[in-house]
C-alpha angles and dihedrals in degrees: 000000000000094000091150093054091051089071088062091052091053093046091048091049092053092045089054091048090247119140115253093196092110096051100039095078089050090054090053091052091048091053089051090049092052091047088051090057097258098117092126095043124101124252093266088071088072090072089074089056090053091050091049091049092051092048091050093049094047101037109169095006125117124194134188093190120118117231114264117268122234118228120204118225121216144114094277098039 
């Protein structure tokens, strides 16, 4: 899963004065994946952790809502 190498990506981002806010949540998921015994799995295995997190947070709830869409801002959008 390359969780150890991800630390280097975060350190390099910070050294280059680039925000690591996008990759930090991914590092947290990777650490959870390793703790769950998925150290040798690929990144797609993290999807199951996201589903489990959502189920735990919304126990007993059902929703028919679609997830929100993200709109990109820019001169040609």
